[in-house]
NUKOLDO-201541 format. One line per 10 residues: number of its first residue (from 1); their letters; for each residue y, x, z of C-alpha. Coordinates in Angstrom, 3 decimals, always signed. Layout:
BEGIN
NUM	A	Y:X:Z | ...
// end
This chain:
BEGIN
1	MTYQLPEGIP	+4.130:+12.623:+19.395 | +3.148:+16.191:+18.882 | +4.713:+16.654:+15.508 | +8.780:+17.054:+15.422 | +10.802:+16.829:+12.519 | +13.080:+20.225:+11.779 | +16.264:+20.165:+13.526 | +19.392:+18.111:+11.775 | +16.421:+16.040:+9.783 | +16.893:+12.515:+11.599
11	QTSPKDTNSF	+14.634:+9.387:+10.906 | +16.070:+6.551:+8.883 | +17.979:+4.265:+11.171 | +19.725:+0.876:+10.880 | +22.556:+2.360:+13.056 | +23.892:+3.339:+9.560 | +25.172:+0.042:+8.521 | +25.368:+1.153:+4.993 | +21.603:+1.928:+4.842 | +18.728:-0.297:+3.843
21	AYASVVRRWP	+17.062:-0.154:+7.217 | +20.417:-1.738:+8.442 | +19.909:-4.733:+6.020 | +16.312:-4.847:+6.715 | +17.192:-5.939:+10.163 | +19.609:-7.964:+9.519 | +18.247:-10.029:+6.628 | +14.557:-9.412:+6.005 | +13.060:-9.254:+9.270 | +14.502:-12.350:+10.491
31	SIITNVIDSV	+13.134:-13.833:+7.068 | +9.392:-12.539:+7.708 | +9.520:-14.255:+10.990 | +10.787:-17.301:+9.785 | +7.753:-17.403:+7.373 | +5.559:-16.766:+10.108 | +6.596:-19.434:+11.844 | +6.547:-21.922:+8.763 | +2.546:-20.695:+8.064 | +1.576:-21.383:+11.785
41	YQSNALDRSA	+3.336:-24.711:+12.013 | +1.494:-25.724:+8.463 | -1.744:-24.268:+9.740 | -1.688:-26.812:+12.645 | -0.062:-29.598:+10.589 | -2.845:-29.501:+7.632 | -5.385:-29.356:+10.296 | -6.010:-33.070:+10.675 | -9.124:-32.220:+13.200 | -7.206:-29.990:+15.846
51	SDDKLQDGKA	-7.652:-30.466:+18.984 | -4.494:-30.540:+21.069 | -5.480:-27.367:+22.335 | -5.175:-25.723:+19.116 | -1.675:-27.499:+18.331 | -0.344:-26.259:+21.849 | -1.960:-22.743:+21.272 | -0.211:-22.740:+17.498 | +3.103:-23.919:+19.639 | +3.022:-21.373:+21.888
61	IIQQLSKLRH	+3.110:-18.727:+18.992 | +5.949:-20.287:+17.566 | +7.738:-20.112:+20.417 | +6.704:-16.534:+21.054 | +7.756:-15.766:+17.319 | +11.222:-17.633:+18.016 | +12.137:-15.892:+20.877 | +11.151:-12.450:+19.096 | +13.499:-13.553:+16.148 | +16.494:-14.342:+18.617
71	EMGRDQPLSD	+15.911:-10.661:+20.600 | +16.267:-9.063:+16.926 | +19.279:-10.735:+16.135 | +21.051:-9.682:+19.201 | +20.007:-6.219:+19.324 | +18.402:-6.828:+22.509 | +15.723:-3.630:+24.051 | +12.244:-3.820:+22.499 | +10.190:-5.053:+24.968 | +6.261:-4.017:+25.696
81	IEDTSAANTH	+3.589:-4.933:+23.750 | +1.302:-7.245:+25.650 | -2.201:-7.113:+23.993 | -4.887:-5.532:+25.873 | -7.300:-5.431:+23.266 | -5.196:-3.598:+20.838 | -6.268:+0.112:+20.825 | -2.831:+0.944:+19.619 | -0.846:-1.145:+22.140 | -0.229:+2.062:+24.445
91	IYNDELRVLE	+1.214:+4.231:+21.548 | +3.783:+1.700:+21.000 | +4.524:+1.164:+24.621 | +4.602:+5.020:+25.353 | +7.024:+5.710:+22.459 | +9.448:+2.999:+23.960 | +9.748:+4.882:+27.064 | +10.645:+8.178:+24.950 | +13.349:+5.663:+23.101 | +14.574:+4.349:+26.014
101	KHSDNTWFTA	+15.671:+7.497:+27.619 | +17.650:+8.206:+24.583 | +19.083:+5.050:+24.508 | +17.338:+4.158:+21.097 | +15.029:+1.347:+22.024 | +17.236:-1.399:+20.892 | +16.637:-3.353:+16.937 | +19.613:-1.630:+15.590 | +19.074:+1.877:+17.407 | +15.390:+2.461:+17.127
111	PWLFAECYMY	+13.946:+4.394:+14.110 | +13.511:+2.108:+11.085 | +10.116:+3.022:+10.763 | +9.079:+2.848:+14.171 | +10.667:-0.457:+14.803 | +9.225:-2.006:+11.640 | +5.780:-1.181:+12.446 | +6.532:-2.479:+16.059 | +7.626:-5.825:+14.930 | +4.075:-6.386:+13.036
121	ARIRSYFSNS	+2.413:-5.067:+16.050 | +4.013:-7.251:+18.424 | +3.489:-9.929:+15.819 | +0.055:-9.567:+15.686 | -0.015:-9.635:+19.883 | +0.852:-13.174:+19.573 | -2.524:-13.968:+17.604 | -4.414:-11.572:+19.464 | -3.554:-13.246:+22.690 | -4.067:-16.916:+21.755
131	TYFQQYDPFK	-7.404:-18.738:+21.575 | -7.862:-20.311:+18.245 | -6.051:-17.892:+16.182 | -7.344:-14.840:+16.501 | -8.587:-14.091:+13.217 | -5.493:-15.485:+11.611 | -3.929:-13.749:+8.948 | -0.039:-15.480:+8.591 | +0.391:-13.805:+5.196 | -2.805:-15.087:+3.393
141	KSKDDTFKSS	-1.117:-17.577:+1.699 | +1.368:-15.799:+0.242 | -0.751:-12.875:-0.839 | -3.097:-15.628:-2.890 | +0.009:-17.353:-4.347 | +1.543:-14.158:-5.825 | -1.843:-13.061:-7.209 | -2.200:-16.500:-8.620 | +1.327:-16.137:-10.074 | -0.043:-13.134:-12.005
151	KASVFQLARA	-2.514:-15.004:-14.081 | -1.423:-13.969:-17.137 | -1.366:-10.188:-16.848 | -4.776:-10.205:-14.802 | -6.321:-12.097:-18.102 | -4.810:-9.395:-19.966 | -6.187:-6.347:-18.083 | -9.566:-7.987:-17.618 | -9.825:-8.327:-21.284 | -8.651:-4.453:-21.759
161	QQQLITNTTK	-11.013:-3.405:-19.187 | -13.946:-5.050:-20.236 | -13.017:-3.782:-23.951 | -12.914:+0.053:-22.441 | -15.905:-0.261:-20.253 | -18.176:-1.908:-22.876 | -17.073:+1.012:-25.934 | -17.235:+3.919:-23.311 | -20.103:+6.083:-21.641 | -19.677:+8.110:-18.992
171	PTHVDESIEI	-18.539:+11.599:-20.700 | -19.460:+14.916:-19.136 | -16.373:+16.631:-21.018 | -12.947:+16.016:-21.014 | -10.681:+15.459:-24.437 | -7.271:+14.442:-25.553 | -7.842:+10.741:-25.646 | -9.392:+10.848:-22.030 | -6.281:+12.678:-20.962 | -4.164:+10.009:-22.233
181	MFLEMLQMCL	-6.059:+6.916:-21.219 | -6.058:+8.369:-17.766 | -2.382:+8.709:-17.642 | -2.074:+5.074:-19.100 | -4.100:+3.770:-16.407 | -2.588:+6.041:-13.297 | +1.065:+4.473:-14.448 | -0.391:+1.111:-14.811 | -1.558:+1.599:-11.033 | +1.876:+2.716:-10.267
191	WGNATDLSLL	+4.157:-0.004:-11.857 | +1.785:-3.125:-11.364 | +3.772:-6.133:-12.956 | +6.230:-3.769:-14.530 | +3.571:-1.736:-16.653 | +3.313:-2.136:-20.463 | -0.182:-3.411:-21.178 | +0.051:-3.121:-24.911 | -1.814:+0.294:-25.166 | -4.475:-1.288:-22.808
201	VDLDYADVQK	-5.276:-4.269:-25.304 | -4.759:-2.346:-28.320 | -7.465:+0.169:-27.654 | -9.464:+1.233:-30.124 | -11.803:+3.910:-29.247 | -13.230:+4.121:-32.828 | -9.728:+5.500:-33.562 | -8.806:+8.574:-31.386 | -6.203:+9.654:-33.394 | -4.304:+5.952:-32.937
211	LQAVGKKALE	-4.967:+6.185:-29.368 | -3.324:+9.680:-29.342 | -0.381:+8.792:-31.555 | +0.529:+5.367:-29.995 | -0.572:+6.880:-26.401 | +1.541:+9.755:-26.308 | +4.877:+7.546:-27.515 | +4.264:+4.688:-24.976 | +3.815:+7.105:-22.110 | +6.782:+9.540:-22.982
221	ESFKKIIKND	+9.019:+6.278:-22.678 | +7.859:+5.227:-19.443 | +7.837:+8.702:-18.108 | +11.662:+8.214:-18.005 | +11.519:+6.400:-15.039 | +9.582:+8.586:-13.070 | +12.241:+10.852:-11.696 | +9.689:+12.937:-9.957 | +6.738:+13.415:-12.000 | +3.917:+15.317:-10.964
231	IPRLWQYIST	+1.041:+13.903:-13.555 | +1.018:+17.004:-15.421 | -0.118:+19.135:-12.418 | -2.415:+16.231:-11.337 | -3.993:+16.686:-14.889 | -4.484:+20.419:-14.396 | -6.152:+19.701:-10.891 | -8.363:+16.465:-11.879 | -9.667:+17.276:-15.111 | -12.347:+20.204:-13.704
241	KRGGRIDFVL	-13.827:+17.864:-11.347 | -17.294:+16.250:-11.771 | -18.667:+13.807:-9.908 | -17.870:+13.192:-5.964 | -15.221:+10.919:-4.128 | -11.682:+9.507:-4.807 | -10.171:+7.829:-1.673 | -7.268:+4.683:-2.034 | -5.111:+4.332:+0.886 | -4.061:+0.724:+0.005
251	DNAGYELYTD	-1.135:-0.916:-0.301 | -0.505:-4.478:-1.363 | -3.295:-7.126:-1.717 | -3.249:-9.534:-4.866 | -2.576:-7.960:-8.159 | -1.671:-4.379:-6.730 | -5.137:-4.216:-5.421 | -6.588:-5.569:-8.436 | -4.974:-3.006:-10.140 | -6.180:-0.240:-8.216
261	LILADYLVNC	-9.659:-1.683:-8.509 | -9.185:-1.406:-12.539 | -8.268:+2.311:-12.092 | -11.388:+2.941:-9.709 | -13.605:+1.366:-12.361 | -11.954:+3.548:-15.070 | -12.538:+6.757:-13.016 | -16.092:+5.960:-12.032 | -17.344:+4.537:-15.373 | -15.053:+6.443:-18.173
271	TPFADTVVFH	-14.360:+9.723:-16.843 | -16.453:+12.457:-15.351 | -14.089:+12.729:-12.337 | -15.897:+10.846:-9.432 | -18.940:+8.885:-8.947 | -17.940:+6.857:-5.837 | -14.511:+5.308:-4.252 | -13.682:+4.928:-1.168 | -10.575:+2.147:-0.054 | -9.135:+2.051:+3.043
281	PKTIPWFVSD	-7.439:-1.100:+4.127 | -5.316:-2.140:+7.326 | -6.876:-3.465:+10.445 | -4.189:-5.946:+11.160 | -1.708:-8.356:+8.972 | +0.513:-5.732:+8.120 | +3.827:-5.170:+6.018 | +3.214:-8.677:+4.788 | +1.429:-7.777:+1.922 | -0.932:-5.211:+2.796
291	VLPADTPALL	-4.720:-5.407:+2.016 | -6.940:-6.565:+5.197 | -10.846:-5.552:+5.156 | -11.312:-9.465:+3.812 | -8.693:-9.536:+1.285 | -11.088:-7.282:-1.134 | -14.143:-9.919:-1.029 | -11.551:-12.711:-1.223 | -10.213:-11.327:-4.760 | -13.920:-10.767:-5.774
301	NQLLNAKDFF	-14.221:-14.524:-4.864 | -11.215:-15.685:-6.703 | -12.117:-13.227:-9.624 | -15.614:-14.953:-9.811 | -13.936:-18.660:-9.643 | -11.317:-17.933:-11.637 | -11.156:-21.744:-13.062 | -10.811:-22.627:-9.761 | -8.230:-20.061:-8.406 | -6.226:-19.452:-11.460
311	GEDSQEVVDL	-6.880:-23.232:-12.958 | -8.366:-21.397:-16.296 | -11.289:-20.227:-17.700 | -11.754:-16.500:-18.386 | -15.190:-14.871:-18.991 | -13.626:-11.588:-19.051 | -12.412:-12.053:-15.509 | -15.746:-13.504:-14.002 | -17.890:-10.505:-15.647 | -15.136:-8.143:-13.691
321	GERWKKMFDD	-15.735:-10.078:-10.655 | -19.388:-9.782:-11.235 | -19.619:-5.900:-12.327 | -17.252:-5.196:-9.221 | -19.183:-7.263:-6.861 | -22.404:-5.307:-7.980 | -20.347:-1.579:-7.648 | -19.414:-2.395:-3.822 | -22.954:-3.533:-3.711 | -24.691:-0.318:-4.645
331	GTFKMSVPAD	-22.128:+1.560:-2.771 | -20.320:+2.884:-5.881 | -17.394:+0.991:-4.479 | -16.846:+1.461:-0.482 | -14.457:-0.105:+1.861 | -14.127:+2.328:+4.877 | -13.931:-0.729:+7.317 | -16.644:-3.521:+6.928 | -15.409:-6.595:+4.700 | -16.709:-8.889:+7.513
341	YKLGTPSNAD	-14.694:-6.766:+10.137 | -13.215:-8.892:+12.922 | -9.344:-8.398:+13.758 | -8.793:-6.398:+17.025 | -12.218:-4.680:+16.971 | -11.635:-0.703:+17.556 | -11.862:+1.101:+14.297 | -11.196:+4.446:+13.385 | -8.629:+2.953:+10.458 | -6.433:+2.026:+13.201
351	FWCTPYSYPQ	-4.578:+4.782:+12.771 | -2.833:+3.162:+9.755 | -1.312:+0.718:+11.607 | +0.374:+3.036:+14.482 | +3.728:+4.188:+14.278 | +2.545:+7.580:+13.649 | +3.919:+9.361:+10.454 | +1.078:+11.115:+8.495 | +2.185:+14.706:+9.038 | +0.788:+13.929:+12.800
361	MPDKAASLVS	-2.760:+12.546:+11.385 | -4.129:+16.214:+11.782 | -3.443:+15.940:+15.284 | -3.453:+12.022:+16.168 | -6.391:+11.493:+13.750 | -8.531:+14.388:+13.173 | -11.839:+12.674:+12.425 | -9.689:+10.525:+9.969 | -8.537:+14.135:+8.303 | -12.310:+15.211:+8.287
371	DLQKSNLVIF	-13.231:+12.360:+6.622 | -10.367:+12.762:+3.811 | -11.267:+16.292:+3.253 | -14.551:+15.058:+1.557 | -12.852:+13.624:-1.390 | -11.637:+14.939:-4.539 | -8.326:+13.014:-4.404 | -6.558:+11.075:-1.852 | -4.418:+8.486:-3.549 | -1.721:+6.983:-1.410
381	KGDLNYRKLT	-0.021:+4.168:-2.492 | +3.150:+2.411:-2.199 | +6.447:+2.747:-0.340 | +5.557:+2.780:+3.041 | +2.539:+4.983:+2.787 | +5.370:+7.557:+0.917 | +7.649:+6.637:+3.804 | +4.943:+7.534:+6.249 | +4.216:+10.849:+4.299 | +7.761:+11.906:+4.655
391	SDALWDPTTP	+8.314:+10.513:+8.154 | +10.986:+8.459:+6.995 | +13.583:+10.994:+7.173 | +16.808:+11.902:+5.621 | +15.766:+14.976:+3.862 | +17.589:+16.440:+1.381 | +16.417:+15.050:-2.381 | +15.732:+18.323:-3.144 | +13.314:+19.026:-0.154 | +10.025:+20.064:-1.865
401	FQTALGPLAG	+7.281:+17.335:-1.321 | +5.327:+19.601:+0.807 | +7.645:+20.456:+3.203 | +8.248:+16.667:+4.178 | +4.357:+16.468:+4.318 | +4.632:+18.939:+7.208 | +0.997:+19.846:+8.943 | -0.779:+17.506:+6.417 | +0.343:+19.596:+3.384 | -3.068:+21.283:+1.971
411	QFPLLSLRTN	-5.463:+19.252:+4.175 | -6.665:+17.490:+1.173 | -5.723:+16.758:-2.669 | -2.658:+14.138:-2.059 | -1.531:+11.472:-4.627 | +1.393:+9.686:-3.658 | +2.264:+6.990:-6.297 | +5.512:+5.171:-5.122 | +7.876:+2.782:-6.985 | +11.714:+3.502:-4.704
421	KADVIVGLER	+12.245:+1.061:-2.377 | +13.396:+2.628:+0.438 | +16.146:+5.588:+1.503 | +13.558:+8.271:+1.930 | +12.746:+10.715:-1.502 | +11.892:+13.905:-1.834 | +11.095:+16.706:-4.135 | +13.906:+15.753:-6.572 | +15.485:+18.347:-9.044 | +19.582:+18.834:-8.130
431	DVVDTMQREH	+20.414:+18.027:-12.179 | +18.369:+14.642:-11.316 | +20.168:+13.902:-8.019 | +23.469:+13.983:-9.389 | +22.348:+11.836:-12.568 | +20.669:+9.026:-10.642 | +23.714:+9.212:-7.987 | +26.073:+8.934:-10.751 | +24.481:+6.734:-13.262 | +21.925:+4.511:-10.826
441	PDYRISGKFA	+23.150:+4.498:-7.390 | +20.609:+2.545:-5.916 | +18.134:+4.585:-7.430 | +16.193:+4.893:-3.940 | +15.908:+1.236:-3.379 | +15.998:-0.619:-6.476 | +12.470:-0.366:-7.255 | +13.590:+0.389:-11.094 | +12.562:+4.190:-10.532 | +9.258:+6.094:-9.517
451	VVSFVC	+8.116:+9.174:-7.881 | +4.694:+11.216:-8.308 | +3.952:+13.559:-5.840 | +0.561:+15.466:-5.839 | -0.082:+18.724:-3.507 | -3.434:+20.221:-3.499
// end
């Protein structure tokens, strides 16, 4: 791996028994593997027409998963991934040789980011090498169940979005009402379920003064939880853009993807900042809830069939699904990987499922960088993308975000929207660090605080 962190800046590791990394290896990861085992077992149990061969195929996967969980609990060495069809297998196995030389190749000694990516790649290998489960997503049911549980927010946002789109024509100039609405939409996308939707629901574009007064007050309140806030700098940049493209490097499927589409819909229909939006999913089941290419058409179908999926009618939800489907059909919305993508097919998007940190992108995925350079703004969603942007390293929290990006800094306009759920954090003022450590010692991992980081 070409890019190297500066001397004295180690990556997060479970060697520190007080770290979130250690807690993940001890508790989170075994639980995830157990859930995958349950998923395969249920798939076989519920398939009344399953042949003996399919049942045996599922049992073989369960045995491999159980062995993986056993190795993890006993801190055994990370073994080579055996998946000849996967584009990234050699990347993981080559890095294992490097870690072995430094005696950092076991579950409790390997860098946290590498080991976590490795776990999902190895889990994927069991399905890839199978006969009947090659296209199986063991996390699909949990994604759908989580989205279904967000019904109230889904319906509420759909009503607000339909009202917004109906009452707005795409502007050619920018005023204060667009700024406030942009900031509110951005926070909705940042916080997801935690966002305060009251402003969106109460919107009345016939009363701009009300929008400005209510909006400013609401934004000031929610800004307090954003401990690194580059939104004002982002606004200075994006408010000058007319037309072109915006990209989303996606995080979670379900409700978070839904809010990403809400923001994208707003950007192309209610602002002059973009005409098209490109969405970047993962190419293997990844970190439980990450978006796969098939998750987007599945979400559209869930909206179009709201009564069947949510158990309740909502014309606004159906209308939203119909409009978004049309936007995908006419190219306003695009997926970087086709919706009918078959898991295991080589793709330029495979980079997202490597163990590489994003500062290595210019060296390891030059064509991807070239593509992203066509964008007005690349929005990286979520905690994992933030960990990869910053190499999941133990930087001093006051380290500038641009420094942590290494060679990626300046390649394209980059926005990171992240609620804090892991140890790594950069870009903070010293007084903020001191206050957070004193008053909220778990601020790095609790999910109650956020950072919005922008580099142009």
